[in-house]
LUMTORVO-41576 format. One record per residue (C-alpha): x, y, z. Coordinates in steps of 0.5 Angstrom, whole numbers, plus 500, padded with zeros to 3 digits. Each point is the difference from the previous one (the first is absolute). Layout:
REM residues N
XYZ
...
//
This chain:
REM residues 218
500500500
505506498
499506503
496497506
504499507
500493502
501497507
505495497
498495505
499492499
493500504
494499496
496505504
506505498
499499493
493501501
501507502
504501494
494498496
495504504
503504505
500507497
495505502
493499497
502493497
495496505
495506500
500499492
499492501
494502505
497504495
500495495
497494504
493502499
502499492
503504494
501508501
501505495
506505502
495505502
497496504
506498504
502507501
493502503
501494505
507502502
499507502
507503500
503496495
503504494
499498493
508499499
500495507
494496498
503499493
506498503
497495505
496497494
506499496
504497506
494495502
499498492
507499500
500495506
494496497
495503505
496504496
498500492
497505495
494498497
496503494
492500502
496499493
495505497
496504502
505501506
506499496
505502506
506498502
500497508
505497505
498493503
504496505
503493497
498494504
507501504
498507501
493498503
504495505
502507504
493500502
501496507
506504501
496507500
495497504
505498505
503507500
493503501
499495506
506502503
500508498
493500503
503499507
504506500
497506504
503505495
496497494
496506497
493498501
497506497
504500494
496498493
500493497
499498493
495495498
506495499
502501508
492499502
500493496
507498503
498502507
493496499
504493498
506502505
495502507
495495499
499497507
494495498
494504503
496497494
500492499
498501493
497507496
501503494
500508500
500505494
504506500
497506496
506505500
497504495
506503495
505495503
496494498
496495503
502493503
497494504
503497506
499493502
502498507
501493502
502500507
507504501
500499492
498506496
500500492
499507496
497499493
499506495
492502499
494500504
498493501
492500500
500494505
503504505
497501506
501507501
503506496
503506504
501506496
505506501
507503499
506496502
501504506
493500502
500492500
507500503
498504506
494496501
504493500
507502502
499507504
494498505
495505497
493497501
497498494
493503502
504507501
503499493
493498497
497506504
505505497
499497493
507497499
498493500
494497497
498493502
495495495
499493502
500496507
502506505
502494505
506498495
502507499
501501508
504494501
504501493
502507503
502497506
504494497
507503499
503502507
506503500
506497504
502503507
505506499
507498503
503503506
506504498
//
């Protein structure tokens, strides 16, 4: 990897950091986990990254085999970036980092989250509060997804499954505040931030099914 600093260490973990340890690299992977994204989509999701740095990270990740470029067919006819199969193997790595970082008392709990962050957290923090359920999430311009829960296992698929027991509609930040921030669902509904359609008892159990781990004492 010419021009990049490397650890020159025989440890496989050190080599992994050579590949994905640059700033923003893992967050690019996080944003691609829900599916292929255009350059502008990635730039919007990664607040604070410059076009130059994003281009460099994508080139680096493509060069190491983590990301590939794809061309969408008409009518979209757009170039997108997607994870390779090997790149998708980083999902449990990000989940483990998420669980670890959630215990930090310095975690910026009020900072905004992206759609990819919300979906990753649903798969990471599921505490098994619902034995089995399907919940659709209508995120407006950010897309729609269906969360399938089976004990402590959560799968997320694109689109609104008509067989879902309940649909929660709202912006990413509003749903994140209810599911992970402790805001009562009734308060979010009263404020018009979240809309519930379907089985209310499933909705109530769903928003309480993803408890964050306790903070570590530092």
